[in-house]
C-alpha positions in Angstrom: -24.9 172.4 133.7 -28.5 171.3 133.3 -28.8 167.6 132.7 -25.4 166.6 133.9 -26.8 164.4 136.6 -29.3 162.6 134.5 -28.5 159.0 133.4 -25.6 159.0 131.0 -25.9 157.9 127.4 -25.1 154.2 127.4 -23.3 152.0 124.9 -21.5 154.7 122.9 -18.4 156.9 123.1 -17.8 160.2 121.3 -14.5 161.4 120.0 -14.1 165.2 119.5 -11.3 166.9 117.7 -11.1 170.7 117.7 -9.4 171.8 114.5 -8.6 175.3 113.1 -11.5 175.2 110.6 -14.1 173.2 112.6 -14.9 170.3 114.9 -14.6 166.7 114.0 -16.9 164.2 115.8 -17.1 160.5 115.7 -19.4 158.1 117.6 -18.5 154.5 118.2 -20.3 151.6 119.8 -19.1 150.1 123.1 -21.5 147.2 123.2 -20.1 143.7 123.1 -21.9 142.8 119.9 -20.2 145.5 117.8 -17.5 147.1 119.9 -15.7 149.8 118.0 -18.2 150.1 115.1 -18.5 153.6 113.8 -22.1 154.8 114.3 -21.6 158.4 113.0 -18.8 160.7 111.8 -19.2 164.4 110.9 -17.1 167.5 110.4 -18.8 170.7 111.7 -17.3 173.8 110.0 -16.7 176.6 112.5 -13.8 179.0 113.3 -13.1 180.2 116.8 -13.7 178.7 120.2 -17.1 180.2 120.9 -18.4 179.2 117.4 -17.0 175.7 117.7 -18.6 175.3 121.1 -22.0 176.4 119.6 -21.9 174.1 116.6 -20.9 171.2 118.8 -23.7 171.9 121.3 -26.2 172.0 118.4 -24.8 168.6 117.2 -25.2 167.1 120.7 -28.8 168.3 120.9 -29.7 167.2 117.4 -28.1 163.7 117.8 -29.5 163.1 121.3 -25.9 162.8 122.7 -26.3 164.6 125.9 -24.4 162.9 128.7 -22.6 160.6 126.3 -19.1 159.8 127.4 -16.5 161.7 125.4 -12.7 161.7 124.7 -11.5 165.1 123.6 -8.3 165.7 121.6 -6.0 168.7 122.3 -5.4 170.6 119.1 -2.1 169.8 117.4 -1.0 173.4 117.7 -1.8 173.4 121.5 0.4 170.6 122.7 4.1 169.8 122.6 5.7 166.4 122.7 9.3 165.9 123.9 11.3 162.6 124.0 13.9 162.4 126.7 16.1 160.0 128.5 14.2 158.7 131.5 15.5 160.3 134.7 17.0 157.9 137.2 14.5 158.6 139.9 11.7 156.8 141.8 8.5 156.4 139.8 6.8 158.7 142.3 9.3 161.4 141.4 9.3 160.9 137.6 6.7 163.6 136.7 8.5 166.2 138.7 11.9 165.2 137.2 10.6 165.3 133.6 8.9 168.7 134.3 12.2 170.1 135.4 13.9 168.9 132.3 11.4 170.5 129.9 11.0 173.8 131.7 13.4 175.6 129.4 11.9 174.0 126.3 8.4 175.7 126.6 7.7 179.4 126.1 5.6 179.8 129.2 6.1 179.3 132.9 6.2 175.7 134.1 3.6 176.5 136.8 1.1 177.2 134.0 1.7 173.9 132.3 -0.1 170.5 132.4 2.5 167.8 132.0 2.0 164.1 131.6 4.4 161.3 130.5 4.4 158.0 128.8 7.3 155.6 128.5 8.6 154.1 125.3 9.2 150.3 125.2 12.5 149.1 126.6 15.3 148.1 124.1 18.5 146.0 124.5 19.9 148.3 121.8 19.6 151.4 124.0 21.3 151.9 127.4 18.8 154.4 128.7 15.0 154.0 128.4 13.2 156.9 126.7 10.2 158.7 128.1 7.9 161.2 126.3 6.6 164.3 128.0 3.3 165.7 126.8 2.9 169.4 127.6 0.1 171.9 127.2 -0.9 175.2 128.8 -3.2 174.7 131.7 -5.6 177.5 130.5 -5.7 176.0 127.1 -6.6 172.6 128.4 -9.2 174.3 130.7 -10.8 175.8 127.6 -11.3 172.4 126.0 -12.8 171.0 129.2 -15.2 173.9 129.5 -16.3 173.5 125.9 -17.1 169.8 126.3 -19.0 170.5 129.5 -21.0 173.3 128.0 -22.0 171.0 125.2 -23.5 168.5 127.6 -21.0 165.7 126.9 -19.4 163.7 129.8 -15.6 164.2 129.5 -13.8 160.9 130.4 -10.3 161.7 129.0 -8.2 164.3 127.2 -5.8 162.8 124.7 -3.3 163.7 122.0 -3.2 162.8 118.3 0.1 161.0 118.5 -1.3 158.4 121.0 -4.9 157.8 119.9 -3.9 155.7 116.9 -2.9 152.9 119.2 -6.6 152.5 120.1 -7.3 151.5 116.5 -4.3 149.2 116.5 -5.4 147.4 119.6 -8.7 146.5 118.0 -7.5 145.7 114.5 -4.0 144.3 114.6 -3.1 140.9 116.1 -0.6 140.7 118.9 3.1 140.3 118.1 2.8 141.9 114.7 4.9 144.9 113.6 2.9 147.4 111.7 3.0 151.1 110.7 0.2 153.6 110.2 0.7 156.5 107.9 -1.8 159.4 108.3 -1.6 161.9 105.5 -3.0 165.3 106.5 -3.3 168.3 104.2 0.1 169.7 105.1 1.9 166.9 107.0 2.3 163.2 107.5 2.2 161.4 110.8 3.9 157.9 110.9 3.4 155.6 113.9 5.2 152.2 114.2 3.8 149.5 116.5 5.1 146.2 117.7 2.8 143.8 119.7 0.3 146.7 119.8 2.7 149.0 121.6 3.8 152.3 120.1 7.5 152.4 119.4 8.0 155.3 117.1 5.9 158.4 116.3 7.2 161.0 113.9 5.7 163.7 111.8 7.1 165.3 108.6 6.1 168.3 106.5 4.8 166.5 103.4 1.0 166.1 103.0 -1.8 165.6 100.6 -1.7 169.2 99.5 1.9 168.9 98.3 1.1 165.7 96.3 -1.9 167.2 94.6 -0.1 170.5 93.8 2.8 168.6 92.2 0.6 167.3 89.4 2.8 165.4 86.9 5.9 166.0 89.1 4.3 164.1 92.0 7.1 161.4 92.0 9.4 164.0 93.5 7.0 164.4 96.4 6.6 160.6 96.7 10.4 160.3 97.0 10.3 162.8 99.9 7.7 160.6 101.6 9.7 157.5 100.9 12.8 159.1 102.4 10.9 160.0 105.6 9.5 156.4 105.8 13.0 154.9 105.4 14.5 157.1 108.1 11.8 156.1 110.5 12.0 152.4 109.6 15.8 152.5 110.0 15.5 154.2 113.4 13.0 151.6 114.6 15.1 148.6 113.4 18.4 150.0 114.9 16.8 151.1 118.2 14.7 148.0 119.0 16.2 145.2 117.0 12.8 143.6 116.2 13.2 143.3 112.5 11.2 145.0 109.8 7.7 146.3 109.6 5.4 143.8 108.0 2.5 146.1 106.9 1.8 149.8 106.6 -1.8 151.0 106.8 -2.5 154.4 105.1 -5.3 156.9 105.6 -7.1 158.5 103.9 -7.8 156.6 100.6 -7.8 159.3 97.9 -6.9 159.3 94.3 -3.6 161.1 95.3 -2.8 158.7 98.1 -3.6 155.6 96.1 -1.1 156.8 93.4 1.4 157.5 96.1 1.0 154.1 97.7 1.3 152.3 94.3 4.6 154.2 93.8 5.9 153.5 97.3 5.1 149.8 97.1 7.8 149.4 94.4 10.5 150.5 96.9 9.5 149.0 100.2 9.5 145.4 101.5 6.2 145.6 103.5 2.7 145.6 102.2 0.7 148.8 101.9 -3.0 148.9 102.4 -5.7 151.5 103.3 -7.9 152.0 106.3 -11.5 152.3 105.1 -13.7 153.3 108.1 -17.3 152.2 107.3 -19.8 154.3 109.3 -23.4 153.3 109.7 -24.6 156.9 109.6 -22.3 159.7 108.4 -23.1 163.1 106.8 -22.6 163.0 103.1 -22.8 159.2 102.9 -19.2 158.5 103.8 -16.6 158.9 106.5 -15.0 162.4 106.5 -11.2 162.3 106.4 -11.1 165.0 109.0 -12.8 162.7 111.5 -10.1 160.0 111.6 -8.4 161.2 114.8 -11.7 161.7 116.5 -12.6 158.1 115.6 -9.4 156.8 117.1 -10.0 158.9 120.2 -13.5 157.5 120.6 -12.0 154.0 120.6 -10.2 154.6 123.9 -11.0 151.8 126.3 -13.2 150.0 123.8 -12.5 146.2 123.9 -13.5 143.8 121.1 
């Protein structure tokens, strides 16, 4: 706990993403002159909670980040997301009602769960508003909190991967636009659709960069699987909200495999595809590590242009 009450690091915010093979960190500026600029991004290889805490603490010490404000992501495998019809109760009773609804959907006792909710936008096409429940084991969340505190960072929020992309959208997409963001991970894809900077659809599917690269000359078969997932999501968005079609889709990361995929998809969709190219001022290896994208989005929480 030494140093926790010393003046906090001003002008920056750190995003931390604990992953199975290491810790991804990103530092962004919060100053008015360059709000949201990436100051640093780095992936720290380490396996296991104790080793990951150790390498993160070393990074904090080496980078002089002690007392910097931090947003920590819960690991994808440690959180569950359920979309439900919003219970017809008072707002003060919403959390309790949602918790009761999901109690049989989790494999541990509800008393050991941390539950939060976020509402989906209203739609004239849908009679009942939807609400999402975010659920994680209390002990698991406590482990993340303790790791951040041990490292000397000042934890300001815990977030989930499905939601942090909206932080980037708020800084980079004009109001009233309808855009999608496609994040291609090694073993899965995550698609998010936004209208007027609000998240309307979030959906993952089991096709990632590894499948594309393994397909070699037969990659078009994998592209078609991605295309099918995109079409299903776009159809759901249009039929559920009646706001017309997506105007642009942003893709991350830019790799040879994803560039070929995007060129193929562009022939079959009516919206423009483009890539997100984070430009760090100082990043290990001279570029922005693809593993750090979600940490970057997390670090943007509350940052205003």
